[in-house]
N, C-alpha and C positions, 0 to 999 in steps of 0.2 A: 527610428527609436520609439516613437509613439506606438507604432504597430506592434513592436516587440513587447512593450509594456502592456498593451491591451491584450495580446495573446497570453502573456503570463498571468495577468489578472483574471481573464476568463478561465484559463486552465486551473488556477488556484481555486476558483469558485466551484469548478467541476471535479476537482480531485479529492474532495472530502471523502473520507472512508465511508463505505456503505451505511445505510440507515441503521439507527440503533434502537429501533422500537422495542425489541425484546430485551435489551440490556438495561435501559433506564439509568445508566450511570454517566451520561454525557457522551460527547462526541470527541474522539481523538483530534488533536490539533495537527493539521497537515501543512507544512511549509514547503513550498516549491523552491528548491535550491538551483536547479537548472533544467533547461529543456534544450537539447541539442540534436541537430541532424547528424546521422552517422552514415558511413558508407555502406554498411551491411543492409541487406534487404530482407524483409519478412514476407513470405508467400509472394515473392516477386514485386513487393511494394517498397517504396522508399521508407526508411525507418527513422525513428527518433529514440533518444534515451532521455527519460525524465527521471530526475533525482529528487526525492522528497525526504524530509525529516518528519517523522511521525512521533508526537509526544502523547503519551497516555498517562493520565493521572492514576493514582492508586485505585485498583479495581476496575478501571475503565476498559471497555472492549468495543470492537466494531462488529457489526452483523456479518454473517457469511457473505462472501463476495468472490468474484473472479477477476483476473487481469487479462488483457488482450495480448500479452506477451510475457516472456520470462521475467521473473523478479529475482534480483540478487540483493540480499539484505545483510545488514550488519548492526548488531546491538551496540549502541554507543554507551548507554547508561541503564542501570537497573536490570530487571529480568523481563523476559518476553515469552508468554505462553503462546504456542503456535501449533497449528495442525492443518494439514491439507488432505483433501479427499477423505478416505476412511482410515487414514493413518492415525496412530495413537498420538496424543498431544505431547509435545516436548517443551521444556522450559530452557530457554537460552539465557545466558548471562552476558554482561558487558564483554565485548571482544569476540563473541561467537558470531558465526555467519550462517546463512541459510539460503536455499534456492527453491523457487517455485516454478514448475513448468507452466507453459502457456495454458490458460484456460482451466487449470485445476481449481477445485473448490477450496478456497481459503476459509475453512469453517471455524477456526479458532484464531483470534488475534486479540490478545488480552494482556494487561498488566496484572499479574497474580499477586502483587504486593498490596498490603493495606496501608503502607507508610511511604513508599518511595515512588517517584515517577519513573517512567521508562521512556527512553529515546531510541528510535530505530532509524537508520539510514536505509532507504530502499531505492534501487535503480530499476526502472521498468523499461525494457526494450519493447517498442511497439510500433505498428505501422504509423506513418506520419499523419495519415488522415483520421486517426482515432481521436475523438474529443474527450472521452472519459476513460481514464486508466483503471478505474474501479467500476466493476459491473455488479450491482447488487444481486444477490441470489433471490429469485422469486420464491415466495412462500408457497409451500405445497398445501393444496386444499384437503 
């Protein structure tokens, strides 16, 4: 039990959404809801599914980042502005779902509202040995 709690605590510390240097509006709150081993394998490796709830205050955004496995998302509350790779940004509303392929650039992750918070449920399927489910995009020189 202690080991499980330690793993969850360490995971929570590492799961914060990428650095927010260029946004300056704070950092989204990330709450780990579950981390579970699954029978599927990713690239021949044992896999895990990590479920998080991300809360963004009005105007809050995360910096561009990637994930080490596919992401399945659901907007619980509010609106969520989202874009991957070079695709045009979309605004999802409560009840909408989205999918991100492994390793794509999650370049827009934002609450477009200036009044209401946004809550998103995200499930990331990833290799069991991965310690960070969010990989910050390196700034280009």
